Backbone as a chain_set.jsonl record, in Angstrom:
{"seq": "MGQLLTTESVLMCPHGGTVTAITTDIATQAGGAFVVLATDTFLVAGCPFMLPSVPPVPDPCIMVQWVTSALANTVMGVPVLTMDSVGLCISALGAPAGPVMVVDTQLPVDGM", "coords": {"N": [[-14.755, 9.893, 4.882], [-12.577, 7.943, 2.894], [-12.699, 5.021, 0.721], [-11.957, 1.959, 2.364], [-8.751, 0.389, 2.636], [-7.866, -2.978, 2.284], [-6.725, -6.365, 2.952], [-7.469, -7.511, 0.614], [-7.471, -5.514, -1.261], [-6.415, -4.15, -4.385], [-3.289, -3.221, -5.202], [-0.665, -1.422, -6.858], [2.718, -0.83, -7.956], [4.157, 2.099, -9.585], [5.249, 1.014, -11.868], [4.025, -1.294, -12.501], [4.347, -3.445, -10.776], [3.183, -5.802, -8.3], [1.573, -5.13, -5.249], [1.607, -6.438, -2.008], [-0.143, -6.68, 0.986], [0.768, -7.164, 4.341], [-0.743, -7.692, 7.176], [-1.185, -6.743, 10.638], [-3.573, -6.647, 11.757], [-5.956, -8.659, 12.811], [-8.556, -8.675, 13.456], [-10.423, -6.735, 12.549], [-12.636, -6.449, 9.938], [-13.575, -5.7, 6.543], [-15.827, -6.105, 4.047], [-15.242, -8.824, 4.095], [-12.486, -9.048, 4.256], [-9.369, -8.365, 5.933], [-8.811, -5.18, 7.426], [-6.271, -2.886, 6.537], [-3.435, -1.378, 8.124], [-1.646, 1.698, 8.805], [0.843, 1.071, 9.781], [1.415, -1.442, 8.87], [3.108, -3.972, 6.849], [4.049, -3.604, 3.485], [4.773, -5.194, 0.635], [6.439, -5.278, -2.542], [6.254, -7.019, -5.58], [7.561, -8.216, -8.654], [8.236, -5.857, -10.008], [9.441, -4.206, -12.828], [11.316, -2.15, -13.101], [14.151, -0.408, -14.349], [17.2, 1.303, -13.914], [18.051, 3.993, -16.021], [20.758, 3.581, -17.201], [23.972, 2.802, -18.689], [25.349, -0.254, -18.786], [21.745, -0.902, -18.383], [20.54, -0.843, -15.012], [19.027, -2.955, -12.693], [16.493, -1.752, -10.549], [14.177, -2.35, -8.859], [10.918, -1.607, -7.426], [10.401, -2.328, -4.004], [9.002, -2.066, -1.631], [6.378, -0.318, 0.202], [6.037, 2.882, 1.613], [3.944, 4.593, 3.743], [2.7, 7.843, 3.55], [0.547, 9.49, 4.219], [-2.403, 8.844, 6.135], [-5.65, 7.669, 7.277], [-6.542, 9.81, 9.603], [-8.6, 10.16, 11.429], [-9.784, 7.715, 11.844], [-9.181, 4.661, 13.416], [-7.678, 1.458, 14.165], [-7.07, -0.582, 16.814], [-5.777, 1.608, 17.869], [-4.176, 2.509, 15.808], [-3.807, 4.33, 12.798], [-5.991, 3.648, 10.021], [-5.805, 2.705, 6.519], [-6.916, 4.314, 3.55], [-8.513, 4.839, 0.331], [-7.793, 7.43, -0.113], [-5.373, 7.712, 1.132], [-1.816, 8.268, 1.005], [0.885, 6.664, -0.436], [4.323, 5.902, -0.9], [6.244, 4.161, -3.227], [9.183, 2.341, -2.674], [12.43, 1.893, -3.881], [14.792, -0.807, -4.535], [17.272, 0.253, -4.064], [16.666, 2.106, -2.187], [15.474, 4.494, -2.903], [12.768, 6.84, -3.4], [10.24, 5.816, -5.621], [7.935, 6.604, -6.809], [4.323, 7.103, -6.539], [2.158, 4.725, -4.882], [-0.308, 2.858, -6.596], [-3.733, 2.624, -6.231], [-5.82, 0.253, -7.25], [-8.186, -1.196, -6.829], [-10.585, -1.459, -4.202], [-12.281, -1.689, -0.953], [-15.68, -0.799, 0.016], [-16.624, 2.033, 2.113], [-16.982, 1.549, 5.673], [-19.596, 1.747, 7.941], [-19.508, 3.297, 11.128], [-16.807, 3.094, 11.684]], "CA": [[-13.673, 8.925, 4.821], [-12.523, 7.223, 1.627], [-12.85, 3.571, 0.773], [-10.924, 1.301, 3.154], [-7.847, -0.58, 2.028], [-7.871, -4.252, 3.006], [-5.795, -7.353, 2.405], [-7.964, -7.864, -0.726], [-7.33, -4.374, -2.166], [-5.431, -4.339, -5.444], [-2.34, -2.106, -5.231], [0.448, -1.638, -7.778], [3.727, 0.218, -8.036], [3.951, 2.825, -10.843], [5.831, 0.275, -12.996], [3.225, -2.494, -12.724], [4.582, -4.488, -9.776], [2.059, -6.092, -7.427], [1.805, -4.843, -3.83], [0.93, -7.345, -1.088], [-0.196, -6.175, 2.362], [0.896, -8.124, 5.43], [-1.333, -6.918, 8.258], [-1.209, -7.219, 12.02], [-4.978, -6.549, 12.159], [-6.661, -9.92, 12.561], [-9.865, -8.559, 14.089], [-11.333, -5.828, 11.865], [-12.822, -6.8, 8.535], [-14.476, -4.939, 5.673], [-16.047, -6.89, 2.842], [-14.674, -10.157, 4.239], [-11.019, -9.015, 4.279], [-8.856, -7.579, 7.051], [-8.451, -3.785, 7.184], [-4.825, -2.689, 6.686], [-3.048, -0.256, 8.973], [-0.511, 2.493, 8.327], [2.084, 0.458, 10.263], [1.589, -2.773, 8.29], [4.16, -4.151, 5.848], [3.567, -3.681, 2.111], [5.872, -5.652, -0.214], [6.201, -5.192, -3.981], [6.855, -8.101, -6.363], [7.388, -8.146, -10.104], [8.501, -4.529, -10.588], [10.469, -4.355, -13.855], [12.046, -0.891, -13.302], [15.602, -0.42, -14.544], [17.8, 2.626, -14.014], [18.443, 4.225, -17.426], [22.203, 3.728, -17.338], [24.523, 1.872, -19.679], [24.11, -0.966, -19.105], [20.675, -0.646, -17.417], [20.711, -1.484, -13.705], [17.731, -3.207, -12.049], [16.2, -1.039, -9.309], [12.729, -2.541, -8.714], [10.232, -1.236, -6.193], [10.367, -3.485, -3.112], [8.091, -1.852, -0.512], [5.623, 0.936, 0.214], [6.012, 3.666, 2.849], [2.753, 5.438, 3.716], [2.964, 9.225, 3.936], [-0.665, 9.945, 4.889], [-3.381, 7.794, 6.436], [-6.908, 8.193, 7.823], [-6.211, 10.21, 10.969], [-9.77, 10.11, 12.306], [-10.228, 6.339, 12.026], [-8.095, 3.788, 13.832], [-7.904, 0.104, 14.651], [-6.05, -0.828, 17.84], [-5.047, 2.858, 18.061], [-3.32, 2.788, 14.649], [-4.615, 4.798, 11.662], [-6.237, 2.752, 8.889], [-5.509, 3.275, 5.204], [-8.063, 4.444, 2.658], [-8.209, 5.207, -1.05], [-7.218, 8.775, -0.073], [-4.033, 7.661, 1.724], [-0.725, 8.41, 0.039], [2.029, 5.802, -0.172], [5.408, 5.959, -1.879], [6.983, 2.93, -3.479], [10.612, 2.516, -2.42], [13.199, 0.974, -4.719], [15.783, -1.663, -3.877], [18.381, 1.108, -3.652], [16.185, 2.989, -1.137], [14.974, 5.761, -3.435], [11.343, 6.892, -3.743], [10.082, 5.469, -7.041], [6.622, 7.04, -7.261], [3.203, 6.75, -5.654], [1.458, 3.458, -5.043], [-1.586, 3.019, -7.287], [-4.818, 1.805, -5.684], [-6.625, -0.155, -8.4], [-9.497, -1.632, -6.364], [-10.647, -1.535, -2.746], [-13.569, -1.948, -0.324], [-16.53, 0.334, 0.328], [-16.496, 2.475, 3.503], [-17.737, 0.807, 6.672], [-20.214, 2.627, 8.92], [-19.108, 3.068, 12.505], [-15.349, 3.042, 11.866]], "C": [[-13.732, 8.206, 3.48], [-12.721, 5.734, 1.819], [-11.665, 2.949, 1.513], [-10.029, 0.421, 2.293], [-7.853, -1.82, 2.921], [-6.827, -5.176, 2.384], [-6.233, -7.816, 1.015], [-7.868, -6.708, -1.72], [-6.242, -4.662, -3.184], [-4.587, -3.065, -5.53], [-1.202, -2.453, -6.177], [1.466, -0.516, -7.637], [3.538, 0.923, -9.381], [4.48, 2.087, -12.078], [5.099, -1.036, -13.26], [3.478, -3.633, -11.769], [3.378, -4.624, -8.859], [2.437, -5.854, -5.967], [0.965, -5.809, -2.992], [1.006, -6.769, 0.316], [-0.082, -7.335, 3.34], [0.451, -7.376, 6.685], [-1.195, -7.584, 9.619], [-2.638, -7.198, 12.551], [-5.695, -7.848, 11.796], [-8.06, -9.896, 13.176], [-10.871, -7.771, 13.257], [-11.405, -6.162, 10.386], [-13.755, -5.823, 7.84], [-14.621, -5.755, 4.404], [-15.411, -8.264, 2.901], [-13.157, -10.212, 4.257], [-10.568, -8.12, 5.437], [-8.464, -6.173, 6.603], [-6.946, -3.641, 7.409], [-4.54, -1.37, 7.402], [-1.822, 0.452, 8.412], [0.827, 1.869, 8.719], [2.339, -0.938, 9.693], [2.715, -2.784, 7.256], [3.521, -4.323, 4.475], [4.756, -3.989, 1.205], [5.47, -5.592, -1.683], [6.939, -6.343, -4.665], [6.617, -7.843, -7.845], [7.594, -6.777, -10.718], [9.657, -4.655, -11.587], [11.407, -3.142, -13.995], [13.557, -1.099, -13.389], [16.085, 1.028, -14.581], [18.304, 2.817, -15.448], [19.933, 4.517, -17.563], [22.679, 2.758, -18.407], [25.568, 1.029, -18.968], [23.03, -0.638, -18.078], [20.886, -1.46, -16.137], [19.331, -1.714, -13.092], [17.611, -2.424, -10.745], [14.696, -1.131, -9.048], [12.196, -1.969, -7.406], [10.16, -2.489, -5.323], [9.398, -3.324, -1.949], [7.375, -0.519, -0.665], [5.745, 1.565, 1.589], [4.82, 4.608, 2.741], [3.078, 6.799, 4.295], [1.765, 9.809, 4.681], [-1.621, 8.771, 5.07], [-4.668, 8.464, 6.9], [-6.672, 8.533, 9.286], [-7.381, 10.063, 11.935], [-10.21, 8.685, 12.626], [-9.042, 5.444, 12.334], [-8.603, 2.394, 14.169], [-6.751, -0.176, 15.607], [-5.18, 0.416, 18.058], [-4.152, 3.259, 16.909], [-4.204, 3.252, 13.487], [-4.773, 3.729, 10.581], [-5.842, 3.462, 7.601], [-6.769, 3.278, 4.361], [-7.569, 4.766, 1.254], [-7.526, 6.58, -1.108], [-5.817, 8.809, 0.54], [-2.984, 7.743, 0.629], [0.441, 7.536, 0.479], [3.055, 5.948, -1.271], [6.062, 4.596, -2.003], [8.463, 3.243, -3.316], [11.374, 1.453, -3.2], [14.196, 0.172, -3.894], [16.986, -0.856, -3.389], [17.952, 2.146, -2.621], [15.621, 4.32, -1.601], [13.46, 5.711, -3.637], [11.178, 6.681, -5.245], [8.713, 5.855, -7.591], [5.523, 6.555, -6.347], [2.633, 5.372, -5.946], [0.127, 3.756, -5.733], [-2.595, 2.067, -6.654], [-5.77, 1.511, -6.841], [-8.04, -0.528, -7.989], [-9.453, -1.764, -4.852], [-12.058, -1.791, -2.271], [-14.361, -0.666, -0.133], [-16.314, 0.766, 1.768], [-17.388, 1.661, 4.422], [-18.318, 1.808, 7.66], [-19.694, 2.275, 10.309], [-17.625, 2.959, 12.724], [-14.853, 4.378, 12.292]], "O": [[-14.816, 7.896, 2.986], [-12.89, 5.252, 2.939], [-10.518, 3.352, 1.319], [-10.489, -0.213, 1.343], [-7.846, -1.721, 4.148], [-6.144, -4.818, 1.425], [-5.45, -8.45, 0.306], [-8.154, -6.893, -2.903], [-5.26, -5.34, -2.879], [-5.08, -1.992, -5.875], [-0.811, -3.615, -6.295], [1.127, 0.602, -7.251], [2.829, 0.404, -10.243], [4.193, 2.486, -13.206], [5.496, -1.806, -14.135], [2.884, -4.7, -11.924], [2.633, -3.664, -8.664], [3.481, -6.311, -5.502], [-0.231, -5.977, -3.232], [2.084, -6.409, 0.788], [-0.75, -8.358, 3.189], [1.181, -6.528, 7.198], [-1.102, -8.806, 9.735], [-2.899, -7.669, 13.658], [-5.999, -8.102, 10.631], [-8.675, -10.94, 13.393], [-12.057, -8.103, 13.257], [-10.4, -6.163, 9.675], [-14.612, -5.203, 8.469], [-13.624, -6.064, 3.752], [-15.07, -8.825, 1.859], [-12.584, -11.301, 4.272], [-11.302, -7.229, 5.864], [-7.865, -5.992, 5.544], [-6.404, -4.206, 8.359], [-5.29, -0.4, 7.3], [-1.058, -0.126, 7.639], [1.838, 2.112, 8.06], [3.362, -1.552, 9.997], [3.206, -1.733, 6.844], [2.572, -5.09, 4.315], [5.641, -3.152, 1.027], [4.312, -5.824, -2.029], [8.103, -6.609, -4.366], [5.577, -7.31, -8.23], [7.167, -6.548, -11.849], [10.728, -5.151, -11.238], [12.217, -3.108, -14.922], [14.151, -1.853, -12.618], [15.454, 1.88, -15.206], [18.911, 1.913, -16.022], [20.313, 5.603, -18.002], [21.893, 1.989, -18.96], [26.603, 1.568, -18.575], [23.353, -0.141, -16.999], [21.345, -2.602, -16.173], [18.544, -0.774, -12.98], [18.532, -2.433, -9.927], [14.011, -0.109, -9.019], [12.919, -1.86, -6.415], [9.894, -3.582, -5.823], [9.002, -4.315, -1.335], [7.706, 0.294, -1.528], [5.582, 0.893, 2.607], [4.694, 5.341, 1.76], [3.65, 6.911, 5.379], [1.936, 10.538, 5.659], [-1.644, 7.836, 4.271], [-4.762, 9.691, 6.914], [-6.607, 7.635, 10.124], [-7.174, 9.864, 13.132], [-10.942, 8.473, 13.593], [-8.035, 5.453, 11.626], [-9.789, 2.183, 14.422], [-5.586, -0.02, 15.242], [-4.0, 0.304, 18.388], [-3.433, 4.253, 17.011], [-5.236, 2.64, 13.216], [-3.832, 3.002, 10.263], [-5.578, 4.664, 7.595], [-7.588, 2.362, 4.443], [-6.373, 4.94, 1.021], [-6.77, 6.861, -2.038], [-5.143, 9.836, 0.471], [-3.217, 7.348, -0.513], [0.926, 7.641, 1.605], [2.705, 6.101, -2.441], [6.393, 3.959, -1.003], [8.939, 4.285, -3.766], [11.017, 0.275, -3.187], [14.412, 0.442, -2.713], [17.641, -1.235, -2.418], [18.761, 2.979, -2.212], [15.321, 5.186, -0.779], [12.92, 4.667, -4.004], [11.886, 7.291, -6.045], [8.366, 5.479, -8.71], [5.747, 5.706, -5.485], [2.623, 4.909, -7.087], [-0.49, 4.791, -5.479], [-2.352, 0.865, -6.551], [-6.441, 2.41, -7.348], [-8.995, -0.221, -8.703], [-8.427, -2.132, -4.28], [-12.944, -2.079, -3.077], [-13.793, 0.426, -0.119], [-15.866, -0.04, 2.583], [-18.424, 1.146, 4.002], [-17.58, 2.65, 8.172], [-19.469, 1.106, 10.625], [-17.199, 2.748, 13.859], [-13.653, 4.553, 12.5]]}, "num_chains": 1, "name": "protein.A"}
């Protein structure tokens, strides 16, 4: 299993926007932060992406949809997310805008 993603993990959209996890898991912690689940909400702020039109049209990343998660490890019956999970950033117009970048996360937890 890869390193767990938690509410303290540093995630970014491909354009440099900051991803914030809003978790429903208030019981399971790793490294002092709550473990995030595949069903949690991930919001993006500060994405500067503009569609290359004339004039340019803002189309910032606004959320992350997870495509793969840790299937073998769950919390409350829901798969957790790890460094190996794949998430796509979704733009304000609803288009996939590229993969979420995991910059920093927690070490694996034994027994999960």
